[in-house]
C-alpha positions as CSV (number, residue, x, y, z in Angstrom):
1,M,0.0,-27.9,45.0
2,Y,2.7,-30.2,43.6
3,I,2.3,-30.3,39.8
4,P,4.6,-32.2,37.5
5,K,5.1,-30.5,34.1
6,Y,3.0,-33.2,32.3
7,Y,0.0,-32.3,34.3
8,K,0.1,-28.5,34.7
9,V,-2.7,-26.5,33.1
10,T,-2.4,-22.6,32.5
11,D,-5.2,-21.9,30.1
12,I,-7.5,-19.5,31.9
13,N,-10.5,-20.4,29.6
14,E,-10.0,-24.0,30.4
15,I,-9.7,-23.5,34.0
16,T,-12.8,-21.2,34.0
17,E,-14.8,-23.9,32.3
18,F,-13.5,-26.5,34.9
19,V,-14.4,-24.5,38.1
20,Q,-17.9,-23.4,36.7
21,T,-18.7,-27.2,36.0
22,N,-17.1,-28.4,39.3
23,S,-18.5,-25.4,41.3
24,F,-19.0,-27.1,44.7
25,G,-15.8,-26.1,46.3
26,T,-13.9,-26.3,49.5
27,I,-12.7,-23.0,51.2
28,V,-9.8,-23.2,53.6
29,T,-8.7,-20.5,56.1
30,T,-6.8,-20.7,59.4
31,V,-7.7,-20.0,63.0
32,Q,-4.7,-19.4,65.3
33,G,-2.7,-21.6,62.8
34,K,-5.2,-24.4,62.6
35,P,-6.9,-24.9,59.2
36,I,-10.6,-25.0,59.0
37,A,-12.7,-25.7,55.8
38,A,-16.3,-25.4,54.3
39,H,-17.8,-27.0,51.4
40,V,-20.0,-24.7,49.5
41,P,-21.4,-23.8,46.0
42,L,-19.5,-21.1,44.4
43,L,-19.6,-18.7,41.4
44,F,-16.6,-17.7,39.4
45,N,-16.6,-14.6,37.5
46,Q,-14.5,-11.9,35.7
47,Q,-14.6,-8.1,36.5
48,G,-12.3,-6.3,34.1
49,E,-9.0,-8.0,34.3
50,D,-9.7,-9.4,37.7
51,Y,-11.3,-12.8,38.7
52,Y,-13.5,-13.3,41.7
53,I,-15.0,-16.3,43.5
54,T,-18.3,-15.5,45.4
55,G,-20.6,-17.5,47.7
56,H,-22.2,-17.6,51.1
57,L,-22.0,-19.3,54.4
58,A,-24.4,-20.0,57.2
59,Y,-24.1,-17.2,59.9
60,G,-23.5,-20.0,62.5
61,N,-20.5,-21.2,60.5
62,P,-17.3,-19.7,62.1
63,L,-15.3,-19.9,59.0
64,W,-16.8,-16.6,57.7
65,K,-15.3,-14.7,60.6
66,T,-11.9,-15.7,59.3
67,L,-12.2,-14.6,55.8
68,E,-11.1,-11.0,56.2
69,T,-8.5,-11.8,58.8
70,S,-6.7,-14.6,56.8
71,E,-4.0,-13.3,54.7
72,N,-4.7,-16.0,52.1
73,V,-7.7,-18.0,51.5
74,L,-7.5,-21.3,49.5
75,V,-10.4,-22.5,47.5
76,I,-10.2,-26.2,46.1
77,Y,-12.1,-27.6,43.2
78,Q,-12.2,-31.3,42.6
79,G,-13.1,-32.9,39.3
80,P,-13.3,-36.5,38.3
81,H,-10.8,-39.0,39.7
82,A,-10.0,-42.8,39.4
83,Y,-7.5,-45.4,40.3
84,I,-5.2,-46.6,37.5
85,S,-4.0,-50.1,37.7
86,S,-0.4,-50.7,36.4
87,S,-1.7,-54.1,35.0
88,W,-3.1,-51.9,32.2
89,Y,0.4,-50.9,30.9
90,E,2.6,-52.7,28.5
91,H,5.4,-52.7,30.9
92,E,5.9,-53.3,34.6
93,N,5.1,-50.2,36.7
94,V,3.3,-49.2,39.8
95,P,-0.5,-48.2,40.1
96,T,-1.4,-44.6,40.3
97,W,-4.5,-42.2,40.6
98,N,-5.7,-39.9,37.9
99,Y,-7.6,-36.7,38.8
100,Q,-8.4,-33.1,38.0
101,S,-7.9,-30.4,40.7
102,V,-7.7,-26.7,40.8
103,H,-6.3,-24.6,43.7
104,I,-7.1,-20.9,43.8
105,Y,-5.5,-18.5,46.4
106,G,-7.0,-15.0,47.1
107,T,-8.0,-12.3,49.5
108,A,-11.5,-12.3,50.9
109,S,-14.0,-9.6,51.8
110,L,-17.6,-9.8,52.9
111,L,-20.6,-8.8,50.6
112,N,-23.0,-6.1,51.6
113,E,-26.8,-7.0,51.5
114,Q,-27.3,-5.7,47.9
115,E,-24.2,-7.6,46.7
116,L,-25.4,-10.8,48.4
117,K,-28.9,-10.5,46.8
118,Q,-27.3,-10.2,43.3
119,D,-25.0,-13.2,44.0
120,L,-27.9,-15.3,45.2
121,T,-30.0,-14.3,42.1
122,L,-27.2,-15.5,39.8
123,L,-26.7,-18.7,41.8
124,L,-30.4,-19.6,41.6
125,Q,-30.3,-18.8,37.8
126,K,-27.4,-21.1,37.3
127,Y,-28.9,-24.1,39.0
128,E,-32.6,-23.5,38.4
129,N,-33.1,-21.9,34.9
130,H,-33.0,-25.3,33.1
131,R,-35.6,-26.9,35.5
132,E,-39.3,-27.5,34.8
133,N,-40.5,-25.3,37.7
134,P,-37.4,-23.1,38.4
135,V,-37.1,-21.6,41.8
136,L,-35.8,-18.1,41.1
137,W,-35.2,-15.1,43.3
138,E,-37.9,-13.1,41.9
139,K,-40.4,-15.8,42.5
140,L,-39.8,-16.2,46.2
141,S,-41.8,-14.2,48.8
142,P,-40.1,-11.2,50.3
143,K,-40.9,-12.5,53.7
144,L,-39.1,-15.7,53.1
145,L,-36.1,-14.1,51.5
146,E,-36.0,-11.6,54.4
147,K,-35.8,-14.5,56.9
148,E,-33.2,-16.5,55.0
149,L,-30.9,-13.5,54.4
150,K,-30.5,-13.1,58.1
151,G,-29.1,-16.5,58.4
152,I,-26.2,-16.3,56.0
153,V,-23.2,-14.2,55.1
154,G,-22.0,-13.5,51.6
155,F,-18.2,-13.3,50.5
156,K,-16.0,-12.5,47.7
157,I,-12.5,-13.8,47.0
158,K,-10.2,-11.9,44.7
159,V,-8.1,-14.4,42.8
160,Q,-4.3,-13.8,43.3
161,E,-3.0,-17.3,42.1
162,I,-4.2,-20.2,40.3
163,Q,-2.7,-23.8,40.3
164,A,-4.3,-26.4,38.1
165,A,-3.4,-30.1,37.6
166,Y,-5.0,-32.5,35.2
167,K,-3.3,-35.9,35.8
168,L,-4.6,-37.8,32.9
169,S,-2.0,-40.4,32.0
170,Q,-0.2,-37.8,29.7
171,N,3.1,-39.4,30.4
172,R,2.0,-42.8,28.9
173,N,2.4,-44.0,25.3
174,E,-0.6,-44.1,23.0
175,T,-1.2,-47.8,23.5
176,D,-1.2,-47.5,27.3
177,Y,-3.4,-44.4,27.2
178,L,-6.1,-46.0,25.0
179,N,-6.0,-49.2,27.0
180,I,-6.5,-47.1,30.2
181,V,-9.5,-45.5,28.8
182,D,-11.0,-48.8,27.8
183,R,-10.4,-50.4,31.1
184,L,-11.9,-47.4,32.9
185,E,-15.0,-47.7,30.7
186,K,-15.4,-51.3,31.6
187,E,-15.0,-50.8,35.3
188,G,-18.7,-50.0,35.8
189,H,-18.0,-47.2,38.3
190,Y,-19.3,-43.7,37.9
191,D,-15.9,-42.0,38.7
192,S,-14.1,-44.3,36.4
193,S,-16.5,-43.6,33.6
194,Q,-16.2,-39.8,34.1
195,M,-12.4,-40.1,34.0
196,A,-12.5,-42.1,30.9
197,E,-14.6,-39.3,29.2
198,V,-12.2,-36.7,30.3
199,M,-9.3,-38.6,28.9
200,K,-11.1,-39.2,25.6
201,K,-11.7,-35.4,25.3
202,N,-8.1,-34.8,26.2
203,M,-7.0,-36.9,23.2
204,E,-8.9,-34.5,20.9
205,K,-7.0,-31.4,21.8
């Protein structure tokens, strides 16, 4: 991913928080030179000094068969993004787009049944624990779980390289920056509002 110096992020704690918040990622592998992709919920965790991405795919999804045969697997995480009009600047310029994105490269392997069960347990905890009637692994019937497990394949990606870009108008002066935030808030669009919040938090660093 092309990342100008203004927008490069290297803090692993910041990146970890980002991918855990924006955890519905895109996995990209190749088949005979042709890229293929899948969009799946993922977990990001640390084991010792290494970082791993885990998840699962439907057995019918051909991508899982390419995980162990692909030399590199790419996982893309996308955060808030918004169009930035150059009419919001003090001086003449061209429009652009603000965004947050993380690309992670790694090597993949498949999970055994016990590892898959552990991963699904953690996934349910992450997305269900805060709900009124949480659907947790231990609450589901063994018969249903056995049936569902037959239809999915778990995987683990050992992280080899992380590329992170937060394009948040960092190259603009304070007047332009504050005006961009104000205009984004007035857009009345969800993505614009999200980007405005991200930019305000960036000012606090």
